[in-house]
Backbone bond lengths (Angstrom), bond angles and torsions (degrees), N, CA, C in turn:
res aa  C-N    CA-C-N  psi(-1)  N-CA   C-N-CA  omega(-1)  CA-C   N-CA-C  phi
1 M - - - 1.429 - - 1.553 107.83 -
2 Y 1.269 116.49 133.48 1.474 123.34 172.43 1.485 112.17 -116.01
3 L 1.299 118.12 133.47 1.461 122.04 172.95 1.519 109.16 -128.43
4 G 1.301 116.99 131.38 1.466 120.89 178.01 1.517 110.98 -87.22
5 F 1.356 114.38 -179.76 1.428 122.37 -172.35 1.571 112.19 -52.19
6 E 1.318 113.98 -49.29 1.512 115.77 -175.40 1.523 112.29 -62.79
7 E 1.320 117.55 -38.57 1.430 118.89 177.85 1.501 111.32 -65.13
8 V 1.331 116.20 -44.40 1.459 121.88 -179.50 1.580 104.74 -62.41
9 R 1.254 120.74 -43.30 1.501 121.96 -177.62 1.549 109.38 -60.22
10 R 1.289 119.26 -36.51 1.428 121.51 177.52 1.463 115.74 -68.09
11 L 1.363 115.10 -26.37 1.497 119.21 -173.75 1.549 111.74 -91.60
12 L 1.298 116.03 -23.12 1.508 119.91 -176.53 1.543 109.76 -98.84
13 P 1.330 115.35 141.60 1.486 118.50 174.24 1.514 116.60 -71.89
14 Q 1.292 114.77 -16.70 1.522 119.90 178.03 1.518 110.69 -76.31
15 A 1.303 115.03 157.46 1.444 121.76 175.18 1.493 109.32 -131.29
16 P 1.399 116.61 160.31 1.443 118.61 176.22 1.519 107.10 -60.42
17 P 1.356 115.48 144.91 1.443 131.50 5.55 1.477 115.25 -86.60
18 F 1.412 120.22 15.33 1.394 120.71 -173.00 1.505 108.37 -110.47
19 L 1.334 119.27 28.42 1.470 124.92 176.91 1.497 106.59 -106.94
20 F 1.340 117.27 120.15 1.442 121.43 -171.94 1.531 114.24 -115.97
21 I 1.283 117.05 21.15 1.450 122.67 175.40 1.483 108.20 -127.17
22 D 1.384 117.61 127.66 1.459 121.51 177.99 1.453 112.85 -102.25
23 Q 1.365 121.69 -30.43 1.382 125.92 179.13 1.503 114.90 -152.47
24 V 1.266 118.22 151.19 1.470 126.11 169.79 1.537 105.11 -100.78
25 L 1.290 119.44 118.05 1.465 126.07 -176.86 1.555 111.54 -94.72
26 E 1.293 119.17 -39.52 1.381 125.55 -174.55 1.537 110.43 -144.88
27 F 1.323 118.12 145.74 1.474 120.71 -176.87 1.504 110.34 -154.54
28 E 1.270 117.46 128.50 1.530 122.02 172.37 1.479 102.67 -125.54
29 P 1.370 118.09 116.61 1.417 122.36 -176.11 1.531 114.28 -53.25
30 G 1.358 119.18 128.15 1.419 123.77 177.56 1.522 113.29 72.73
31 V 1.322 119.98 4.05 1.412 121.76 -173.21 1.530 112.79 -123.47
32 R 1.334 116.97 -62.62 1.459 119.68 -177.51 1.538 110.70 -157.45
33 I 1.382 112.69 164.94 1.458 119.41 178.45 1.534 103.93 -147.49
34 L 1.331 114.62 146.53 1.427 122.19 174.00 1.562 108.70 -125.02
35 C 1.311 114.75 120.49 1.463 121.12 -175.05 1.553 108.70 -121.39
36 K 1.319 113.58 158.90 1.537 121.73 179.34 1.491 110.06 -124.19
37 K 1.344 113.43 136.56 1.493 122.05 169.36 1.467 109.14 -123.60
38 N 1.309 120.84 122.81 1.426 122.94 173.82 1.536 109.21 -90.16
39 V 1.272 117.42 115.69 1.507 122.51 -174.16 1.542 107.05 -84.00
40 S 1.352 110.73 120.11 1.461 116.68 -177.71 1.543 111.62 -110.88
41 G 1.321 116.50 137.73 1.469 116.81 178.20 1.487 116.77 -64.85
42 G 1.353 115.58 -14.71 1.467 120.55 174.72 1.503 116.23 -79.59
43 E 1.312 119.73 1.84 1.455 120.13 -178.78 1.560 107.09 -72.88
44 P 1.388 114.23 139.19 1.457 120.05 -166.61 1.528 112.62 -60.82
45 F 1.293 121.16 -33.77 1.471 121.68 -174.13 1.545 112.08 -68.72
46 F 1.306 118.29 -20.25 1.448 121.92 179.80 1.525 112.92 -63.88
47 A 1.310 115.88 -25.90 1.521 120.54 179.78 1.540 110.02 -60.55
48 G 1.325 118.43 -31.90 1.428 119.78 -178.48 1.544 114.64 -113.88
49 H 1.310 116.67 -3.17 1.491 117.40 -175.56 1.570 107.67 -133.40
50 F 1.183 120.41 80.68 1.424 130.91 -2.16 1.516 106.38 -121.82
51 P 1.325 117.88 145.10 1.523 117.42 -175.41 1.476 117.47 -52.81
52 E 1.377 115.01 -32.61 1.498 119.45 -176.41 1.564 110.79 -87.51
53 A 1.305 118.76 -19.40 1.508 121.44 -178.31 1.539 106.99 -162.07
54 A 1.339 117.57 103.13 1.507 123.09 -179.79 1.522 111.12 -59.12
55 V 1.282 113.54 124.67 1.463 122.94 172.29 1.502 113.24 -133.25
56 F 1.304 120.41 127.03 1.470 123.97 -178.70 1.561 107.36 -59.62
57 P 1.291 116.97 123.30 1.489 119.28 -179.85 1.548 112.74 -62.52
58 G 1.360 114.53 138.89 1.462 120.46 -179.62 1.476 111.26 -60.35
59 V 1.340 121.16 -40.29 1.389 123.10 179.47 1.488 112.04 -59.69
60 L 1.348 120.16 -34.46 1.442 124.75 176.56 1.549 112.18 -75.47
61 L 1.313 116.28 -27.66 1.464 118.24 171.08 1.528 108.32 -63.70
62 T 1.379 116.40 -43.30 1.482 117.14 177.58 1.449 111.68 -64.07
63 E 1.323 119.96 -37.18 1.492 122.83 178.81 1.530 109.42 -66.50
64 A 1.298 117.03 -39.08 1.526 119.61 177.07 1.559 111.80 -62.03
65 M 1.347 114.18 -40.00 1.471 118.89 177.30 1.499 109.29 -67.55
66 A 1.345 118.82 -37.32 1.487 120.42 -179.26 1.550 108.65 -70.09
67 Q 1.348 118.33 -35.33 1.492 118.50 177.46 1.474 109.33 -67.22
68 A 1.313 121.23 -40.04 1.434 120.61 174.97 1.535 113.71 -62.73
69 A 1.345 116.83 -34.12 1.427 121.38 173.64 1.548 112.13 -62.94
70 I 1.321 113.95 -42.59 1.445 120.46 -179.25 1.520 108.54 -60.33
71 L 1.363 115.40 -45.65 1.473 119.75 177.55 1.542 109.80 -57.61
72 L 1.324 117.90 -49.58 1.475 121.06 179.76 1.550 108.53 -50.40
73 L 1.350 117.08 -49.30 1.440 120.10 -173.03 1.534 111.54 -71.62
74 R 1.335 116.59 -39.89 1.416 119.37 179.31 1.500 112.57 -67.42
75 L 1.253 118.79 -43.48 1.464 122.56 178.70 1.563 110.64 -72.24
76 S 1.293 119.29 -17.94 1.465 120.54 -178.31 1.575 110.26 -95.43
77 E 1.366 115.99 -4.91 1.460 119.29 -178.95 1.554 111.46 -54.31
78 D 1.265 114.40 138.41 1.449 121.15 172.82 1.486 109.97 -86.01
79 P 1.386 120.52 113.85 1.409 120.27 -174.97 1.529 113.96 -61.52
80 G 1.376 115.69 -24.84 1.453 117.87 178.12 1.473 116.41 -86.49
81 A 1.415 118.35 -1.31 1.484 121.66 -174.83 1.524 109.46 -75.99
82 G 1.386 121.21 -22.05 1.386 119.84 173.94 1.560 113.23 77.46
83 S 1.347 115.85 74.34 1.511 119.45 174.02 1.532 105.89 -76.55
84 A 1.376 114.60 172.79 1.419 119.24 -179.59 1.569 113.66 -59.01
85 S 1.349 114.45 -35.09 1.459 115.08 -178.72 1.549 110.97 -76.43
86 D 1.396 119.27 -26.29 1.416 122.21 175.42 1.543 109.28 -68.13
87 Q 1.317 117.44 -26.02 1.474 119.05 -176.21 1.562 110.53 -98.99
88 G 1.276 114.69 19.93 1.535 121.96 173.72 1.481 111.95 87.77
89 G 1.385 118.93 6.21 1.462 121.86 178.23 1.508 108.44 -86.74
90 P 1.327 114.96 177.04 1.521 117.93 176.28 1.487 111.21 -66.45
91 P 1.347 116.14 148.06 1.458 123.33 -179.20 1.519 111.87 -58.64
92 E 1.336 115.94 145.53 1.446 122.07 174.36 1.480 111.85 -95.62
93 R 1.332 115.04 145.90 1.478 121.88 170.12 1.532 109.67 -117.20
94 M 1.357 113.99 157.78 1.400 118.91 175.73 1.470 108.88 -96.59
95 F 1.290 115.26 132.19 1.535 121.81 179.39 1.491 108.07 -119.88
96 M 1.301 117.21 135.86 1.466 120.36 172.56 1.560 106.08 -78.18
97 I 1.370 113.75 117.16 1.499 116.04 -177.11 1.515 112.54 -106.58
98 G 1.316 115.95 -2.86 1.475 117.73 176.12 1.508 112.71 -171.84
99 T 1.345 115.13 152.28 1.426 120.84 175.32 1.525 106.28 -136.39
100 Q 1.297 112.40 148.55 1.480 119.50 175.53 1.521 108.52 -136.13
101 R 1.229 112.71 151.77 1.551 119.53 172.58 1.557 110.61 55.70
102 N 1.326 118.22 37.80 1.462 118.12 171.19 1.445 109.33 -62.43
103 R 1.325 118.45 132.20 1.434 123.85 175.12 1.517 110.13 -137.31
104 F 1.348 116.21 129.59 1.420 124.36 175.87 1.462 108.64 -109.98
105 L 1.350 119.57 106.33 1.402 124.21 -166.67 1.557 115.32 -98.16
106 H 1.349 115.63 -30.88 1.489 118.73 179.22 1.517 104.94 -149.22
107 P 1.342 116.29 149.23 1.493 120.58 175.76 1.567 112.84 -68.74
108 V 1.297 113.92 153.17 1.407 124.78 176.84 1.579 110.99 -117.22
109 F 1.353 116.32 126.62 1.386 119.35 -170.15 1.585 111.71 -117.93
110 P 1.393 114.76 160.44 1.461 113.43 173.46 1.503 111.95 -55.71
111 G 1.345 115.41 144.55 1.416 121.06 -175.37 1.499 115.95 95.79
112 D 1.380 115.63 -20.43 1.476 119.73 176.40 1.495 112.70 -73.95
113 S 1.374 112.37 149.23 1.467 119.35 170.89 1.510 105.88 -101.34
114 L 1.317 114.23 120.94 1.479 118.29 -176.08 1.548 108.05 -102.37
115 F 1.367 114.31 124.47 1.465 119.43 -179.65 1.530 107.34 -108.40
116 L 1.321 113.78 127.87 1.539 120.67 -173.24 1.533 107.33 -116.78
117 T 1.337 113.89 120.73 1.463 120.01 178.63 1.487 105.97 -116.84
118 V 1.375 111.59 126.84 1.493 122.06 172.81 1.489 111.92 -117.85
119 E 1.307 115.83 130.35 1.493 119.86 171.88 1.480 110.99 -118.09
120 A 1.304 115.17 137.20 1.439 121.25 179.90 1.516 111.57 -73.14
121 D 1.308 121.98 123.10 1.419 122.22 174.29 1.565 108.98 -89.54
122 K 1.337 115.52 -42.78 1.408 120.16 178.32 1.519 110.38 -154.58
123 I 1.275 118.11 129.18 1.505 119.32 179.35 1.569 105.32 -120.12
124 L 1.315 115.49 123.87 1.436 128.11 176.40 1.505 106.66 -108.00
125 R 1.373 116.32 174.23 1.463 117.98 -178.08 1.527 114.06 -60.64
126 E 1.366 113.76 -39.22 1.522 115.27 -174.08 1.561 110.60 -123.97
127 A 1.322 115.87 10.96 1.453 118.23 -179.41 1.529 109.32 -151.59
128 A 1.353 113.80 165.53 1.480 118.65 177.76 1.471 109.65 -156.59
129 M 1.368 114.95 147.43 1.465 120.35 174.38 1.588 103.20 -114.79
130 V 1.308 115.11 135.95 1.457 120.77 -176.61 1.500 110.97 -138.63
131 S 1.308 115.31 156.14 1.468 120.02 174.96 1.614 104.15 -114.80
132 A 1.253 116.41 134.82 1.521 121.13 -174.59 1.541 109.24 -131.84
133 K 1.303 111.74 149.04 1.478 118.18 174.67 1.520 108.58 -147.15
134 A 1.325 112.56 151.14 1.450 122.43 179.72 1.473 109.37 -118.72
135 E 1.336 119.14 136.69 1.470 121.08 -179.05 1.520 107.93 -132.25
136 V 1.318 114.68 152.46 1.460 125.37 167.10 1.526 108.54 -131.84
137 D 1.353 117.07 123.33 1.488 117.16 -179.56 1.513 110.98 55.55
138 D 1.326 118.13 46.88 1.444 123.22 179.45 1.492 115.62 57.58
139 K 1.331 116.75 16.92 1.493 120.36 177.56 1.475 109.29 -113.71
140 E 1.317 120.55 126.59 1.465 124.95 -177.31 1.481 110.06 -67.54
141 V 1.311 118.03 124.33 1.542 119.46 -177.25 1.524 107.08 -111.81
142 A 1.309 120.99 -18.44 1.489 121.27 179.25 1.468 108.89 -160.99
143 R 1.342 114.86 155.44 1.497 119.69 175.09 1.532 105.61 -151.59
144 S 1.389 113.54 159.12 1.489 118.84 178.46 1.488 107.34 -162.48
145 S 1.287 115.22 155.74 1.507 121.98 164.55 1.542 103.41 -109.96
146 M 1.355 113.92 136.17 1.473 118.58 -173.96 1.555 107.98 -130.78
147 T 1.342 112.80 154.52 1.431 122.40 169.14 1.544 107.46 -119.96
148 L 1.302 115.57 128.27 1.493 121.09 176.60 1.514 109.78 -120.07
149 S 1.346 112.54 150.01 1.456 117.41 179.46 1.516 109.41 -134.20
150 A 1.351 114.62 140.39 1.471 121.37 178.28 1.493 107.78 -90.99
151 M 1.319 118.11 128.50 1.522 121.40 177.27 1.533 106.64 -157.61
152 T 1.307 111.08 159.74 1.506 116.57 176.75 1.513 105.31 -77.31
153 W 1.322 113.98 159.64 1.446 118.19 174.72 1.511 112.14 -62.95
154 E 1.298 119.99 -34.08 1.462 119.93 175.80 1.520 113.20 -65.27
155 R 1.275 118.88 -37.93 1.471 121.37 175.02 1.560 109.60 -65.00
156 F 1.274 116.09 -43.35 1.467 119.19 177.05 1.476 112.06 -57.45
157 Q 1.328 115.68 -44.62 1.494 119.92 -177.68 1.514 110.32 -66.49
158 A 1.326 115.89 -39.24 1.489 119.50 177.68 1.517 112.50 -63.52
159 I 1.292 118.12 -36.91 1.469 122.03 177.08 1.525 108.15 -66.52
160 R 1.316 115.96 -45.36 1.452 122.47 177.63 1.546 111.93 -55.48
161 L 1.352 115.08 -44.38 1.498 121.69 -178.25 1.558 107.27 -68.33
162 Q 1.320 116.70 -40.13 1.491 116.86 177.96 1.540 112.29 -61.47
163 T 1.325 112.54 -44.34 1.490 115.82 -179.89 1.501 111.12 -66.60
164 T 1.342 119.97 -37.43 1.412 120.83 178.33 1.536 110.07 -69.21
165 A 1.346 117.62 -42.67 1.414 118.88 178.74 1.565 112.22 -61.38
166 G 1.314 116.10 -38.94 1.427 119.60 176.20 1.484 115.18 -65.87
167 Q 1.337 118.73 -36.04 1.395 121.93 172.21 1.486 114.29 -66.62
168 S 1.312 117.85 -37.95 1.439 121.33 -179.69 1.523 111.24 -69.42
169 S 1.350 120.99 -40.09 1.432 124.41 -179.40 1.563 108.34 -69.73
170 A 1.292 115.11 -32.89 1.539 115.76 178.43 1.528 109.84 -72.30
171 E 1.286 119.30 -33.77 1.463 124.12 178.70 1.496 108.97 -66.77
172 H 1.371 115.99 -40.43 1.495 116.55 -174.23 1.543 108.39 -80.24
173 S 1.290 121.45 -20.54 1.489 117.92 -179.80 1.533 111.01 -85.34
174 S 1.317 117.29 -6.64 1.475 120.74 -178.99 1.461 111.90 -76.54
């Protein structure tokens, strides 16, 4: 399966300049996905990372792998499974809720073609664990194990408010 930029853009909740997938090159439902990101020197973060020598930020490599994971999960959805949005509820989004074993092995520079492979380790109804890697010229530049969770924006905001409220009460009791 091949998807171009416009199809990818419709599937991901992110928007430029925070969209880090240009194409889906390969896809096996519930198993793996291979995506491509063409790294351009004109991307806004290169102005500050680093002014003397542009290097693709590691945290954005992690975000690119997470976006590839979201595509794997969205494209693998069983239309008959009945997500909240299918049942008339608010649409769900995938949030990366954890990473383990992030490794940044080699720098990525403008002009590189970044290939992102994500393999599903375990897919549950509202969560998934995946293994991801990023490569340039067949050389692994980063890898990560990630956990993603499907939830509505409203639920995400409620968790955020609970966390913020808990931090505020802990600060006041000190």
